[in-house]
N, C-alpha and C positions, 0 to 999 in steps of 0.2 A: 529601415531596411524592409524590403518587400518579402512576400511569401517565398519567392525563389531563393532569396538570400538566406532566409531562415532554414529552408530545406537543406541548403548546402552546408550550413553550420552543424546540422545534427550529427553527421558521422564524426566530426571533430570532437563534439561534446561527448559522444559515446566513447571515443578513444580515451579521452581524459578521465571519464568516469571509471573505465576499466583500469587505467593506471592507478587511480586513487584507491580502487578496491584492492589492488595488489600490495599497496604500501600501508594499508590500514588507515588510520586516522591522523597520520602525521602531516598530511598535506592540508593546507588551509584554503585551497581554492574552492570557491562556492559555485556550483554549476546549476543551471535551471532544471527543475524537475517538479513532479507532482507527488507529494507525500500522501499516502492513504492511511488515515488514522481512525480507529474505532475500538470499541470494547470487544471482548471475546464474544463470539457468536452474533456479532452485529450484522454479518453478511459481507464482511470486507473481502474475503477471498472470492466470493461469487461476483462481486462488483468488478474485481480485477480480471476475472476470467471472461466477463462480458466484453472487455476491451479486445480480447484475443479470439473469442468464440470457441474456446477449447477448455476442457477440464485439465488442469495441470498442477494445481496446488494441493499440498497435503491436507487431509481432513482428519478430524478427531476432536476429542474433548480437551478442555484446558488450553494451555498456551501452545498453539500449533506453530505459529510464526515465531521462531526463537532467535533468528538473525534477520536483520534488514535484507530484503530482497530487492535489488535494483533491477527493474524490468525495462529493458530497452526494446521498444517495438519498432521494427523497420519494415516498411512496405517493400515487398519484392515479389517476383513471379513465383518463387518456390517457397514451401513452408517447412521450416525446421527451427530447432533451438540450438544454441551454443552457449556454453558456460565459459567464463573467463578463467576458471581454475582448471579446466581441461580444454584449452584452446585447440581448435582444429578438429575436434570431435563433433560431428553433426548428429543431433537427436531428431529423428523424424517421427518417433513414437512418443506421444505426449505422456503416456503412462511412465515411460522411462525418464522423462524430464522430472516428473513427480518423485520418482524413486531417487534420482540424483540429488534433488533438493533435500530430501530426508537424510540421505547419507552424508551430504556435506554439512548439514546442520548438526548431526550427531558427532561429526569429526571434531568440532570445536566446543559443543555444549554438553556432550555426554548424554546419558539416558535419564538424568535426574530432573529433566524439564527446565534446566538452567537456560540462560540467554547469553548472547554475545553481541557486542556492538559491531563486530566485523561483518561487512555485508557479503552476500552472495550476488554475483552479477550474472544475469541471464539475458541474452539477446534472443528475441523471437522474430524471425523473418517470415512474412506471410503476405499474400495478396489481400488479406482481409483486415489488416490493421492500419492505423494511422501512425505516422512517425511521432512517437511520444516516449518520454522516459518517466516511469512511475516507480515509487518506492513503497513496497509493502512493509509496514512496521509492526512489531509485536503488538498484539491486542492488549488493551489496558485491563489490568486486573488488580484487585485489592488484597486478596487472600492467597498466601502461598499454598501450593498443593504438593503433597509428598515430600520429596527432598529439596524442593525449591528453597532458595535462601529467604530469610525472613524479610529482607528488604526488596523483594522482587518487584513490588509496586513502584518503588523509587528508581530501580534500575531501568525498568521499562520506560518510565516517564523521562529519565535522562536521555535515553536513546531517541525517543520521539522528539524531544526538545532540540537535540543536536541538528535535526533536519528542518523542523518547522520554524525555527527561529531565524532562518536565512531569508532575507528580503526577496530573493528570486525563487522562492519555493511556494508553489500553490498548495493549499491544504485542502484535501478532500476528506471531509468529516462524515463518516458513515455511522448512521444512527437508525435503529429499527423503529418502525412506525408504532409498534405496540409497546413502546417505552416512553417515559416522560422526557421530552426534549430538554426541558429546563434542568434536568438532572444528568445530562450527557457529559461525562468526564472528557470525552474527545472534544466536544464543543468548548468546554471550559479551557482546555489546554490551548486550543486555537485562539481563543479570545485573549489569553495571556500574552501571546506574541503578535496578535493581529486584532487589536481591540476594535478597530473600525470595520472589520470584516472585509477588507479590500482584496485579500487574496485567499479567502476561505470560501469553499463551495460546499453546501450541505447536500448530502445524498441520503435520502430516506428509503430504507429497505423494508421488506416484509409488510407491504401495504395490505396484503390479503389476510394478514393475521391480526388486524385490528379488531377490537371488540365490536360486536354488532351495535349499530346506532352511532358509532363514532367515525370520524374521517380525518384526513390530514390536510384539509383545504386551507386552514389558517397558516399551516407551516409552508405548504407548497406555494401559496400566494405571498409568502415572505412577510406575513403580518405578525406572527407570534414572537419570534426572536430574529429580527431582520439581519440579513447579510447583504453586503453590497452586490455579491454575485448570485444571491438567491439559493434556492433549493431545487433539487431534481428528485423526483420519485421514480423508483425502479422496482420492477418485479424480477427478481433474479431467475436465472435459467432453471434452477432447481425448485422454484416455487410454482 
């Protein structure tokens, strides 16, 4: 199928994803998407915002992404956001999009930093985006904070695995350059479901925060821990 055919399929895929969001996880239909996986403070949110060119994701310490966010990017002449849980309401202020994500997250997860597998679906229409569907997944953590359940690490891993185990899901593994790639939990999870690295793309963030005298050349040249699709180095908009 050519590029034109793929472009025509995107609206249909988006409609199906919206329907799946409304029925929770009872539907077993697997749709093509890009899952964004990384530890807390790896720069995951900034990578996603680079796709849009806008700040619209909540910030803070600890687990900020507490529900999967299905982000449908649609190239159009006008710029606005629309949530599937309040269909028909157009958000032209990206600060309001951020507030709505926070409010909808709290509605299901409460204030104790708990998580939920039920996704939030957001469409962003803009002349500055490519037609893509990305999924922002909760950041990997090992230690529960405050009132978080003791098994928060395993809850998060279960949610991540539900997405990345699907053969038609590309895995965007976000790892900061100032950490040891060999110890990346995100990369380990990706290798569990994609041992040959055929659908895994490495994204190396915070290149400007590396120790003096070190560099990421071996990683970016795909020589350290090779992936079929390689690694991309980014300097996030906030860096």
